[in-house]
KOLVOGU-405172 format. One line per field, with one value per residue (C-alpha): residue number from 1; residue in one letter; x, z, y. Coordinates in Angstrom, 3 decimals, always signed. Layout:
# KOLVOGU-405172
resi: NUM, ...
resn: a, ...
px: X, ...
pz: Z, ...
py: Y, ...
# end
This chain:
# KOLVOGU-405172
resi: 1, 2, 3, 4, 5, 6, 7, 8, 9, 10, 11, 12, 13, 14, 15, 16, 17, 18, 19, 20, 21, 22, 23, 24, 25, 26, 27, 28, 29, 30, 31, 32, 33, 34, 35, 36, 37, 38, 39, 40, 41, 42, 43, 44, 45, 46, 47, 48, 49, 50, 51, 52, 53, 54, 55, 56, 57, 58, 59, 60, 61, 62, 63, 64, 65, 66, 67, 68, 69, 70, 71, 72, 73, 74, 75, 76, 77, 78, 79, 80, 81, 82, 83, 84, 85, 86, 87, 88, 89, 90, 91, 92, 93, 94, 95, 96, 97, 98, 99, 100, 101, 102, 103, 104, 105, 106, 107, 108, 109, 110, 111, 112, 113, 114, 115, 116, 117, 118, 119, 120, 121, 122, 123, 124, 125, 126, 127, 128, 129, 130, 131, 132, 133, 134, 135, 136, 137, 138, 139, 140, 141, 142, 143, 144, 145, 146, 147, 148, 149, 150, 151, 152, 153, 154, 155, 156, 157, 158, 159, 160, 161, 162, 163, 164, 165, 166, 167, 168, 169, 170, 171, 172, 173, 174, 175, 176, 177
resn: x, x, x, x, x, x, x, x, x, x, x, x, x, x, x, x, x, x, x, x, x, x, x, x, x, x, x, x, x, x, x, x, x, x, x, x, x, x, x, x, x, x, x, x, x, x, x, x, x, x, x, x, x, x, x, x, x, x, x, x, x, x, x, x, x, x, x, x, x, x, x, x, x, x, x, x, x, x, x, x, x, x, x, x, x, x, x, x, x, x, x, x, x, x, x, x, x, x, x, x, x, x, x, x, x, x, x, x, x, x, x, x, x, x, x, x, x, x, x, x, x, x, x, x, x, x, x, x, x, x, x, x, x, x, x, x, x, x, x, x, x, x, x, x, x, x, x, x, x, x, x, x, x, x, x, x, x, x, x, x, x, x, x, x, x, x, x, x, x, x, x, x, x, x, x, x, x
px: -27.818, -28.467, -32.157, -31.913, -29.784, -32.184, -35.135, -33.168, -32.587, -36.150, -37.135, -34.757, -35.956, -39.678, -38.852, -37.049, -39.870, -42.271, -40.260, -39.162, -40.088, -42.290, -44.761, -48.242, -50.267, -53.652, -56.741, -56.679, -59.758, -60.483, -59.513, -62.120, -62.734, -60.345, -63.081, -63.301, -65.315, -64.782, -66.106, -63.205, -62.442, -60.263, -58.174, -55.642, -52.053, -49.372, -45.683, -45.394, -47.078, -44.666, -44.531, -43.752, -41.004, -38.218, -39.370, -40.035, -42.068, -41.207, -43.094, -42.104, -41.223, -38.772, -40.680, -42.137, -45.508, -47.907, -51.117, -52.648, -53.681, -53.453, -52.579, -52.364, -50.273, -51.979, -50.746, -52.235, -51.542, -49.530, -50.852, -54.218, -53.507, -50.007, -47.612, -48.653, -52.433, -54.187, -57.769, -60.465, -62.397, -66.009, -67.162, -64.614, -63.136, -59.618, -56.944, -54.662, -51.507, -50.488, -46.882, -46.765, -47.537, -48.066, -48.038, -51.544, -52.869, -51.580, -54.206, -56.888, -59.264, -58.228, -56.388, -54.691, -54.959, -51.929, -52.882, -50.474, -51.024, -52.477, -55.599, -56.409, -55.696, -58.019, -60.729, -60.740, -60.976, -62.222, -64.710, -66.164, -65.622, -66.525, -63.278, -62.949, -59.652, -58.291, -55.108, -53.861, -50.370, -47.642, -47.512, -44.019, -42.554, -44.154, -42.777, -39.302, -39.508, -40.706, -38.446, -35.321, -37.526, -39.145, -37.837, -40.662, -44.052, -46.078, -43.884, -43.717, -47.639, -47.769, -45.383, -47.498, -50.546, -48.974, -47.945, -51.432, -53.701, -51.598, -49.642, -52.796, -52.059, -50.017, -47.952, -46.637, -46.145, -42.480, -41.619, -42.999, -40.164
pz: +2.868, +6.566, +6.091, +3.375, +5.379, +8.339, +5.920, +4.752, +8.258, +9.191, +6.111, +7.042, +10.624, +9.603, +7.096, +9.796, +12.231, +9.574, +9.076, +12.635, +14.504, +16.910, +14.187, +15.510, +14.223, +12.772, +15.029, +15.838, +14.501, +15.847, +13.085, +11.025, +11.527, +9.370, +6.941, +3.400, +2.505, +3.995, +3.532, +3.626, +2.802, -0.222, -1.319, -4.049, -4.465, -7.023, -7.130, -7.963, -4.884, -2.667, -0.042, -2.309, -4.470, -2.340, -3.163, -6.741, -8.637, -5.885, -3.188, +0.453, -0.830, -3.228, -6.132, -9.063, -8.174, -10.448, -12.235, -14.061, -16.281, -14.275, -10.834, -9.203, -6.154, -2.922, +0.302, +3.778, +7.490, +7.383, +10.973, +9.328, +5.729, +5.747, +2.760, +0.097, +0.828, -2.405, -2.819, -5.359, -5.627, -5.969, -7.770, -10.475, -10.427, -10.261, -8.244, -5.821, -4.154, -0.862, -1.349, +0.170, +3.349, +4.542, +7.610, +7.147, +6.881, +10.247, +12.615, +9.934, +8.017, +4.865, +1.769, -0.622, -4.194, -6.531, -9.617, -12.411, -12.686, -10.375, -12.658, -12.121, -8.310, -8.175, -10.250, -7.732, -4.644, -1.506, -1.634, +0.573, -1.278, -0.639, -1.107, -1.366, +0.289, -2.261, -0.218, +3.131, +3.214, +5.624, +8.869, +9.694, +6.375, +7.083, +10.700, +9.439, +6.751, +9.186, +12.202, +10.942, +10.867, +14.291, +15.444, +13.181, +15.135, +12.360, +11.788, +15.614, +15.671, +12.759, +14.622, +17.732, +15.716, +14.077, +17.367, +18.789, +15.938, +14.374, +17.109, +17.745, +14.402, +15.524, +12.349, +12.877, +16.640, +16.855, +13.848, +15.455, +17.838
py: +28.650, +27.709, +27.771, +25.345, +23.098, +23.362, +22.424, +19.281, +18.388, +18.759, +16.605, +14.034, +13.761, +13.696, +10.870, +8.928, +9.352, +7.965, +4.969, +4.223, +1.025, +3.028, +4.115, +3.816, +0.875, +0.995, +0.289, -3.575, -5.604, -9.181, -11.563, -13.441, -17.099, -19.144, -20.417, -21.419, -18.286, -14.914, -11.238, -8.983, -5.215, -4.929, -2.002, -1.665, -0.705, -0.288, -0.327, +3.398, +4.619, +6.694, +4.123, +1.367, +3.025, +1.658, -1.954, -1.257, -4.048, -6.616, -8.428, -8.928, -12.308, -10.817, -12.025, -9.674, -8.318, -10.043, -8.844, -11.779, -13.389, -16.456, -15.090, -11.738, -10.458, -9.421, -7.959, -8.763, -9.258, -12.406, -13.208, -13.770, -14.700, -16.071, -15.853, -18.219, -18.049, -18.387, -17.092, -16.329, -13.070, -14.485, -11.296, -11.505, -15.022, -13.827, -15.720, -13.876, -15.020, -13.386, -12.455, -8.870, -7.162, -3.632, -1.594, -0.185, -3.913, -5.000, -6.124, -5.412, -7.611, -5.914, -7.459, -5.178, -6.096, -5.333, -3.254, -2.413, +1.268, +4.189, +4.388, +0.651, +1.295, +4.115, +2.517, -0.438, +1.871, +0.070, -2.617, -5.317, -8.615, -12.347, -14.416, -18.092, -19.535, -22.055, -22.729, -21.455, -20.328, -21.454, -19.512, -21.023, -19.698, -16.373, -16.273, -17.105, -14.451, -11.690, -12.500, -10.531, -7.342, -7.840, -4.451, -2.993, -2.639, -3.849, -6.901, -7.538, -7.526, -9.983, -12.273, -12.243, -12.951, -15.917, -17.373, -16.610, -17.839, -20.414, -22.176, -24.226, -26.081, -29.060, -29.099, -25.585, -25.270, -26.228, -24.010, -20.957, -20.186
# end
């Protein structure tokens, strides 16, 4: 019986370590220029992945994850593509709305496209895609949304990047405090 308790304790400690604010971030990539067209790495995710189960079918904005027909959800580093950014995949014509973020995307020029199933996610895989930015999101709204979770390393990095890369925009400077 003691061995079982020890196993449960070790499992709990490992889980806590993986979700702690000190988790090591992915290797940082210099951000892309904020232009209308960009070439980015795209990956795919779904709500049934183990690291998304706690959130269910909800985005970081608290809205249901969407998969068409008109618009699809996407996760990105909000320091690069703030929440609310709308873009079109040039290869498919699909329109995506950045309403989610993820630890593995922080400091990366990667956008994670929401897919409704594991098979659709696996079919997409990882691809370099040309995107067209239709509307930039609001960095001040992203900053405000992220600030309560600033103890997490990936959120703190996005907050620093929002200040660094978006504070030059006069309309947002006072809101990034």
